[in-house]
C-alpha positions as CSV (number, residue, x, y, z in Angstrom):
1,M,31.0,18.0,53.7
2,L,28.8,19.5,51.0
3,F,28.6,18.2,47.5
4,N,28.8,21.8,46.3
5,S,32.1,22.5,48.1
6,I,35.8,22.6,47.2
7,A,36.4,20.0,49.9
8,F,34.2,17.5,48.0
9,L,35.7,18.3,44.6
10,L,39.1,17.3,46.2
11,F,37.7,14.4,48.1
12,L,35.9,12.7,45.2
13,P,38.9,12.4,42.8
14,V,41.1,11.0,45.6
15,I,38.6,8.3,46.5
16,F,38.0,7.6,42.8
17,I,41.7,7.1,42.0
18,L,42.3,4.9,45.1
19,Y,39.2,2.9,44.3
20,W,40.1,2.0,40.7
21,C,43.9,2.2,40.8
22,V,44.8,0.7,44.2
23,C,41.9,-1.4,45.3
24,N,40.5,-2.5,41.9
25,K,41.8,-6.1,42.1
26,N,39.6,-7.0,45.1
27,Y,36.0,-5.7,45.7
28,K,36.5,-6.3,49.4
29,F,39.3,-3.7,49.5
30,Q,37.0,-1.4,47.5
31,N,34.3,-1.9,50.1
32,M,36.7,-1.1,53.0
33,L,37.8,2.0,51.2
34,L,34.1,3.1,50.6
35,L,33.4,2.5,54.3
36,A,36.4,4.5,55.5
37,A,35.5,7.3,53.0
38,S,31.9,7.3,54.1
39,F,32.8,7.6,57.8
40,Y,35.2,10.4,57.0
41,F,32.6,12.1,54.8
42,Y,30.0,11.9,57.7
43,G,32.6,12.9,60.3
44,C,33.3,16.1,58.5
45,W,29.9,17.3,59.7
46,D,30.4,16.5,63.3
47,W,32.6,13.6,64.3
48,R,30.6,13.0,67.6
49,F,27.6,11.8,65.6
50,L,29.8,9.1,64.0
51,F,29.1,7.1,67.2
52,L,25.4,7.3,66.6
53,L,25.8,6.1,63.0
54,V,28.0,3.2,64.1
55,F,25.6,2.3,66.9
56,S,22.7,2.3,64.4
57,I,24.7,0.1,62.0
58,L,25.6,-2.4,64.8
59,L,22.1,-2.5,66.1
60,D,20.5,-3.5,62.9
61,Y,23.4,-5.8,61.8
62,F,23.1,-7.9,64.9
63,S,19.3,-7.7,65.0
64,G,19.2,-9.1,61.5
65,I,21.4,-12.1,62.5
66,Q,19.3,-12.7,65.6
67,I,16.1,-12.6,63.6
68,E,17.4,-15.1,61.2
69,N,18.8,-17.4,63.9
70,S,15.5,-17.3,65.9
71,K,13.9,-20.7,66.4
72,T,10.5,-19.3,66.9
73,K,8.3,-16.6,65.4
74,K,8.1,-15.0,68.9
75,Q,11.9,-14.7,69.2
76,A,12.2,-13.2,65.7
77,T,9.4,-10.7,66.5
78,F,11.2,-9.7,69.7
79,W,14.3,-8.8,67.9
80,L,12.4,-6.9,65.2
81,V,10.4,-4.9,67.7
82,L,13.6,-4.2,69.7
83,S,15.3,-2.9,66.6
84,I,12.4,-0.8,65.5
85,T,11.8,0.6,69.0
86,I,15.4,1.7,69.5
87,N,15.7,3.1,65.9
88,L,12.5,5.1,66.2
89,G,13.4,6.1,69.8
90,F,16.7,7.7,68.7
91,L,15.0,9.3,65.7
92,G,12.1,10.6,67.9
93,F,14.5,12.0,70.6
94,F,16.8,13.9,68.2
95,K,14.1,15.1,65.8
96,Y,10.8,15.4,67.8
97,Y,11.7,15.8,71.5
98,N,11.2,19.6,71.6
99,F,8.1,19.5,69.4
100,F,6.3,17.1,71.8
101,I,7.5,18.9,74.9
102,E,6.4,22.4,73.6
103,N,3.0,21.1,72.5
104,F,2.4,19.3,75.7
105,A,3.2,22.5,77.6
106,E,0.8,24.5,75.4
107,L,-1.9,21.8,76.0
108,L,-1.5,22.2,79.8
109,K,-1.7,26.0,79.5
110,T,-5.1,25.7,77.8
111,F,-6.4,23.9,81.0
112,G,-5.0,26.7,83.2
113,F,-1.8,25.0,84.3
114,G,1.3,27.2,84.2
115,V,4.2,25.0,83.3
116,N,7.8,25.8,82.9
117,M,9.0,22.9,80.7
118,W,12.7,22.2,80.4
119,I,13.6,22.2,76.7
120,L,16.7,20.6,75.5
121,K,18.4,22.3,72.5
122,V,18.9,19.0,70.7
123,I,21.1,19.1,67.6
124,L,19.7,17.1,64.8
125,P,22.3,14.7,63.4
126,V,22.5,15.1,59.7
127,G,21.0,12.3,57.7
128,I,19.5,10.5,60.7
129,S,16.1,10.0,59.0
130,F,17.7,8.5,55.9
131,Y,20.1,6.0,57.5
132,T,17.5,5.0,60.1
133,F,15.1,4.1,57.3
134,H,17.9,2.1,55.6
135,G,18.2,0.0,58.7
136,L,14.5,-0.4,59.3
137,S,13.8,-1.6,55.8
138,Y,16.7,-4.1,56.2
139,V,15.5,-5.7,59.5
140,I,11.9,-5.8,58.2
141,D,13.0,-7.5,55.0
142,V,15.0,-10.1,57.0
143,Y,12.0,-10.7,59.2
144,K,9.8,-11.2,56.2
145,K,12.4,-13.5,54.7
146,R,12.8,-11.4,51.6
147,I,16.6,-11.4,52.1
148,P,19.0,-13.4,54.2
149,A,20.8,-11.6,57.1
150,E,24.1,-10.1,56.1
151,R,27.1,-11.7,58.0
152,N,29.8,-9.4,56.5
153,Y,29.9,-6.3,58.7
154,V,31.8,-4.2,56.2
155,D,29.3,-4.9,53.4
156,Y,26.3,-4.1,55.6
157,A,28.0,-0.9,57.0
158,V,28.6,0.3,53.4
159,F,24.9,-0.4,52.6
160,V,23.8,1.9,55.4
161,S,26.5,4.6,55.3
162,Y,27.5,4.8,51.6
163,F,28.6,8.4,51.3
164,P,26.7,9.5,48.1
165,L,23.3,8.7,49.8
166,L,24.2,9.0,53.4
167,V,22.8,12.4,54.3
168,A,19.9,13.0,52.0
169,G,19.1,9.7,50.2
170,P,17.8,8.2,48.1
171,I,16.5,5.7,50.6
172,E,18.0,2.4,49.4
173,R,16.8,-1.1,49.8
174,A,19.1,-4.0,50.8
175,T,17.6,-6.1,48.1
176,H,18.9,-3.5,45.5
177,L,22.1,-2.2,46.9
178,L,23.7,-5.1,48.9
179,P,24.1,-7.4,45.8
180,Q,26.0,-4.7,44.1
181,I,28.3,-4.2,47.1
182,Q,28.9,-7.9,47.2
183,R,30.2,-8.5,43.7
184,K,33.2,-7.5,41.7
185,R,32.9,-4.2,39.9
186,S,34.8,-3.3,36.7
187,F,35.4,0.2,35.5
188,D,33.0,1.2,32.7
189,Y,34.0,4.3,30.8
190,E,30.6,5.0,29.3
191,K,28.9,4.7,32.7
192,A,31.5,6.9,34.3
193,K,31.0,9.5,31.6
194,D,27.2,9.3,32.1
195,G,27.8,9.8,35.9
196,V,29.8,12.9,35.3
197,A,27.0,14.3,33.1
198,Q,24.4,13.6,35.8
199,I,26.7,15.3,38.4
200,L,27.0,18.3,36.1
201,W,23.2,18.5,35.8
202,G,22.8,18.2,39.5
203,F,25.2,21.1,40.1
204,F,23.2,23.2,37.6
205,K,19.9,22.5,39.3
206,K,21.3,23.1,42.8
207,M,23.8,25.9,42.3
208,V,22.2,27.8,39.5
209,I,18.5,27.2,40.0
210,A,17.9,26.5,43.7
211,D,20.6,28.8,45.1
212,N,19.6,31.7,43.0
213,C,15.9,31.2,43.9
214,A,16.8,31.0,47.6
215,P,17.6,34.7,48.3
216,I,14.4,35.9,46.6
217,V,12.3,33.3,48.3
218,N,13.8,34.1,51.7
219,E,13.2,37.8,51.3
220,I,9.5,37.3,50.2
221,F,8.7,34.7,52.9
222,N,10.4,36.7,55.7
223,N,8.6,39.9,54.8
224,Y,5.3,38.5,53.4
225,H,3.2,41.0,55.3
226,T,4.7,43.9,53.3
227,E,5.0,42.2,49.9
228,S,2.5,42.7,47.1
229,A,0.2,39.8,46.2
230,S,2.0,39.3,42.9
231,N,5.4,39.0,44.7
232,L,3.9,36.4,47.0
233,V,2.8,34.4,44.0
234,V,6.3,34.7,42.6
235,G,7.7,33.6,46.0
236,A,5.6,30.5,46.1
237,I,6.5,29.5,42.5
238,L,10.2,30.1,43.0
239,F,10.2,28.0,46.2
240,A,8.7,25.2,44.2
241,F,11.7,25.4,41.8
242,Q,14.1,26.0,44.7
243,I,13.2,22.8,46.5
244,Y,13.0,20.8,43.3
245,G,16.4,22.1,42.1
246,D,17.9,21.6,45.5
247,F,16.7,18.1,46.3
248,S,16.6,16.6,42.8
249,G,20.0,18.3,42.2
250,Y,21.3,16.5,45.3
251,S,19.9,13.2,44.0
252,D,21.5,13.7,40.6
253,I,24.9,14.3,42.2
254,A,24.4,11.3,44.4
255,L,23.4,9.0,41.6
256,G,26.1,10.3,39.3
257,T,28.8,10.0,41.9
258,S,27.8,6.4,42.7
259,R,27.9,5.5,39.0
260,L,31.6,6.5,39.1
261,F,32.1,3.6,41.5
262,G,30.1,1.1,39.4
263,I,27.1,1.2,41.7
264,E,23.6,2.2,40.6
265,L,21.3,3.9,43.1
266,L,17.5,4.0,43.0
267,K,16.0,6.8,40.9
268,N,14.6,9.5,43.2
269,F,12.9,12.0,40.8
270,S,11.2,11.6,37.5
271,Y,10.2,15.1,36.3
272,P,7.4,15.6,38.9
273,Y,6.4,19.1,37.6
274,F,5.2,17.5,34.4
275,S,2.6,15.5,36.3
276,R,-1.0,15.7,35.3
277,D,-2.5,14.9,38.7
278,I,-1.3,14.7,42.4
279,A,-1.1,10.9,42.3
280,E,1.3,11.1,39.4
281,F,3.2,13.8,41.2
282,W,3.8,11.5,44.1
283,R,4.9,8.7,41.9
284,R,7.6,11.1,40.5
285,W,8.6,13.1,43.6
286,H,11.0,11.6,46.2
287,I,10.3,8.2,44.8
288,S,12.4,6.3,47.3
289,L,10.5,7.8,50.3
290,S,7.1,7.4,48.7
291,S,7.8,3.7,47.8
292,W,9.2,3.1,51.3
293,F,6.0,4.3,53.0
294,R,4.0,2.3,50.5
295,D,5.8,-1.0,51.2
296,Y,6.5,-0.6,54.9
297,L,3.4,1.3,56.1
298,Y,0.6,1.5,53.6
299,I,0.5,-2.1,52.5
300,P,0.9,-3.5,56.1
301,L,-2.1,-1.3,57.1
302,G,-4.2,-3.0,54.4
303,G,-3.3,-0.9,51.4
304,S,-6.1,-0.7,48.9
305,K,-7.5,-4.1,49.6
306,G,-10.2,-3.0,52.0
307,G,-13.3,-0.8,51.4
308,L,-13.2,2.9,50.5
309,W,-13.0,4.1,54.1
310,M,-10.0,2.0,54.8
311,K,-8.3,3.3,51.6
312,I,-9.1,6.9,52.7
313,R,-7.8,6.2,56.2
314,N,-4.6,4.6,55.0
315,T,-4.0,7.4,52.5
316,F,-4.3,10.1,55.2
317,I,-2.0,8.1,57.5
318,I,0.6,7.9,54.8
319,F,0.5,11.6,53.9
320,L,0.4,12.8,57.5
321,V,3.3,10.5,58.5
322,S,5.2,11.7,55.5
323,G,4.6,15.3,56.5
324,F,5.8,14.6,60.1
325,W,8.9,12.8,58.8
326,H,9.9,16.0,57.1
327,G,10.1,17.9,60.4
328,A,8.8,18.7,63.9
329,N,6.4,21.4,62.9
330,W,2.6,21.6,62.4
331,T,3.3,23.2,59.0
332,F,4.7,19.9,57.7
333,I,1.7,17.9,59.0
334,I,-0.7,20.4,57.3
335,W,1.3,20.1,54.1
336,G,0.9,16.3,54.3
337,G,-2.8,16.7,55.0
338,L,-3.3,19.0,52.1
339,N,-1.7,16.6,49.7
340,A,-4.0,13.8,51.1
341,L,-7.0,16.1,50.4
342,F,-5.8,16.7,46.9
343,F,-5.3,13.0,46.4
344,L,-8.8,12.1,47.8
345,P,-10.9,12.9,44.7
346,L,-8.7,10.7,42.5
347,L,-8.9,7.9,45.1
348,I,-12.7,8.1,45.3
349,A,-13.1,8.2,41.5
350,E,-10.5,5.4,41.2
351,K,-8.4,7.5,38.9
352,N,-5.3,7.5,41.1
353,R,-3.6,4.9,38.8
354,H,-4.2,7.0,35.7
355,N,-1.4,8.8,33.9
356,L,1.2,6.1,34.3
357,E,2.9,6.7,31.0
358,V,5.2,9.6,30.2
359,V,3.3,12.8,29.4
360,A,2.9,13.5,25.6
361,M,4.6,10.3,24.8
362,G,5.9,10.4,21.2
363,K,5.0,14.1,20.8
364,I,7.0,17.3,21.0
365,I,4.2,19.5,22.3
366,P,1.5,18.3,24.8
367,S,-2.2,18.7,24.2
368,F,-4.2,21.6,25.6
369,R,-5.7,19.3,28.2
370,E,-2.3,18.0,29.3
371,V,-1.0,21.6,29.6
372,F,-4.1,22.5,31.7
373,N,-3.7,19.4,34.0
374,I,0.0,20.1,34.4
375,L,-0.6,23.7,35.4
376,M,-3.4,22.8,37.8
377,T,-1.3,20.1,39.5
378,F,1.6,22.6,39.7
379,A,-0.7,25.2,41.2
380,L,-2.0,22.8,43.9
381,T,1.6,21.8,44.7
382,C,2.8,25.4,45.0
383,F,-0.1,26.1,47.4
384,A,0.9,23.2,49.6
385,W,4.6,24.2,49.4
386,I,3.6,27.5,51.2
387,F,3.0,25.5,54.4
388,F,6.1,23.5,53.9
389,R,8.2,26.7,53.6
390,A,6.5,28.9,56.2
391,A,8.0,29.2,59.7
392,S,4.6,28.6,61.3
393,V,1.0,27.9,60.5
394,S,0.0,31.5,61.2
395,D,2.7,32.7,58.8
396,A,1.4,30.3,56.1
397,I,-2.1,31.5,56.6
398,G,-1.0,35.2,56.5
399,Y,1.0,34.5,53.3
400,I,-2.1,33.0,51.6
401,K,-4.3,35.8,52.7
402,G,-1.8,38.3,51.3
403,I,-2.2,36.6,47.9
404,F,-5.9,37.4,47.6
405,S,-5.7,41.2,47.3
406,Q,-5.9,43.8,44.5
407,S,-2.1,43.9,44.2
408,L,-2.3,40.4,42.7
409,F,-2.6,42.1,39.3
410,S,0.4,44.4,39.8
411,F,3.7,43.6,38.1
412,P,5.9,41.6,40.6
413,T,9.0,43.6,41.5
414,S,10.8,40.4,42.5
415,F,10.6,39.1,38.9
416,N,14.1,38.3,37.7
417,P,14.3,37.8,33.9
418,V,17.7,36.0,34.0
419,L,16.5,33.5,36.6
420,F,13.3,33.1,34.7
421,G,15.3,32.2,31.6
422,L,17.4,29.7,33.5
423,I,14.4,28.0,34.9
424,L,12.9,27.8,31.3
425,F,16.2,26.3,30.1
426,M,16.0,23.7,32.8
427,L,12.4,22.8,32.0
428,G,13.2,22.7,28.3
429,M,16.1,20.3,28.8
430,E,14.0,18.1,31.1
431,W,11.0,18.1,28.7
432,A,13.2,17.1,25.8
433,N,14.7,14.3,27.8
434,R,11.7,13.3,29.9
435,T,11.9,9.7,28.8
436,Q,15.5,9.5,30.1
437,D,16.8,9.1,33.6
438,Y,17.8,12.7,34.0
439,G,17.6,16.0,32.2
440,L,21.1,16.0,30.7
441,K,21.0,12.4,29.4
442,I,21.0,13.6,25.8
443,Q,19.5,11.5,23.1
444,E,21.4,13.3,20.3
445,K,23.7,10.8,18.6
446,K,26.1,13.3,17.2
447,P,29.0,13.7,19.6
448,I,29.6,17.3,18.6
449,M,26.1,18.3,19.6
450,K,26.4,16.6,22.9
451,A,29.7,18.3,23.6
452,V,28.1,21.7,22.8
453,I,25.2,21.1,25.2
454,Y,27.6,20.0,28.0
455,I,29.8,23.1,27.4
456,V,26.7,25.3,27.6
457,V,25.6,23.8,30.9
458,A,29.1,23.9,32.3
459,Y,29.3,27.6,31.3
460,L,26.0,28.4,33.0
461,V,27.2,26.7,36.2
462,L,30.5,28.6,36.2
463,N,28.8,31.9,35.3
464,Y,25.6,31.8,37.3
465,A,26.3,29.4,40.2
466,N,26.0,30.7,43.7
467,F,29.3,29.5,45.2
468,G,28.4,30.4,48.8
469,S,28.1,27.8,51.5
470,N,24.5,26.9,50.6
471,E,23.5,23.7,52.3
472,F,20.9,21.4,50.8
473,I,17.4,21.9,52.1
474,Y,16.8,18.2,52.9
475,F,19.8,18.1,55.3
476,Q,17.5,19.4,58.0
477,F,15.2,16.4,57.5
């Protein structure tokens, strides 16, 4: 079930009414409703994969209890390793089986062995990367004694399968979400209204920005060898806004939807295209994944405590793993490697912790230096996005080669002034509200002005939204 579908617009009000009008006297009934709704929501994709989701929940639920009940460190470690191995085994099979088989066959061919490898056409279960990481963080936190093992199966199952975040995050932590699930929740009109505003902004970014960028981006990337250099530049820039509008739009809808039920999810985006360097970009882009890798991979590897070479090694590991997490293709690994290279000068110069404050704080217009740094960071990001979007490494290289030609200075025929204006509107709204949680969290105190802005955004959604069956990009990850 897509957020941007009629089915969801019918599903959400029904669950909302049942949640607050029928089950409101007991949070346990609310949790059972959320669990049933989440299983139904996931089953709408393919009911067969519900068994995989339930198995993943049961595995980590019982592993957590066994870890806590273990009388020795060795026993606890056994259950932790078992859980991690099975979780990553399922994730590896469904997501990476064909990738490894195909590359193994190519390796054998280079040594003169003709191999006819049997390739399974494995269907990737939607959201498997996200709910697997939910479970992994939980068992690791129980093992590290950061949280006690959860004994209530319904509560734990809601934590893993909560429908707003089930298929594309944010990647939640048990320390943050479970306490909210386990306490009484009261309806808060102001929070609900705020949730609706964030949902509206998510629809604008997804259906107006991302879905209108998508056809142009697809046309340019699919025919890059016949496109002018200026069109290729436009294609790379529009993909940057497509993936941002698509993924951050999903996150806004997820956070806003959850707020309707009195539950706050982790913030996943914080205006990343206003970043002044790559380090700041990665503190603001897909925050829940970046922080997950920091806490469960980077720090256990030694983090920044060792010497420079250890810091460089750990940084490359994090970015390469992050790239591979996104998909079974060398393009994603190169994308991760490029971001590591962009990050490297900041790490060596010990400037990777600069720019922690909001850009141009207290000012309406940024300084020339801030504008220059923002544009340079955006340019590097767009360059890396070419590998993320391209179907293969050779396509990405061909695309980049095509940019460096005389036609770079020609007028791009793919330029769409209406879409350009809508992107500027989005950037203007987010710049004005860059200290807030999302771009439509308006600081204006006059209710009439807020209402006018909400009406304008709603009009833009109704007038310019692409209402086709456009899935979210991150469903494939």
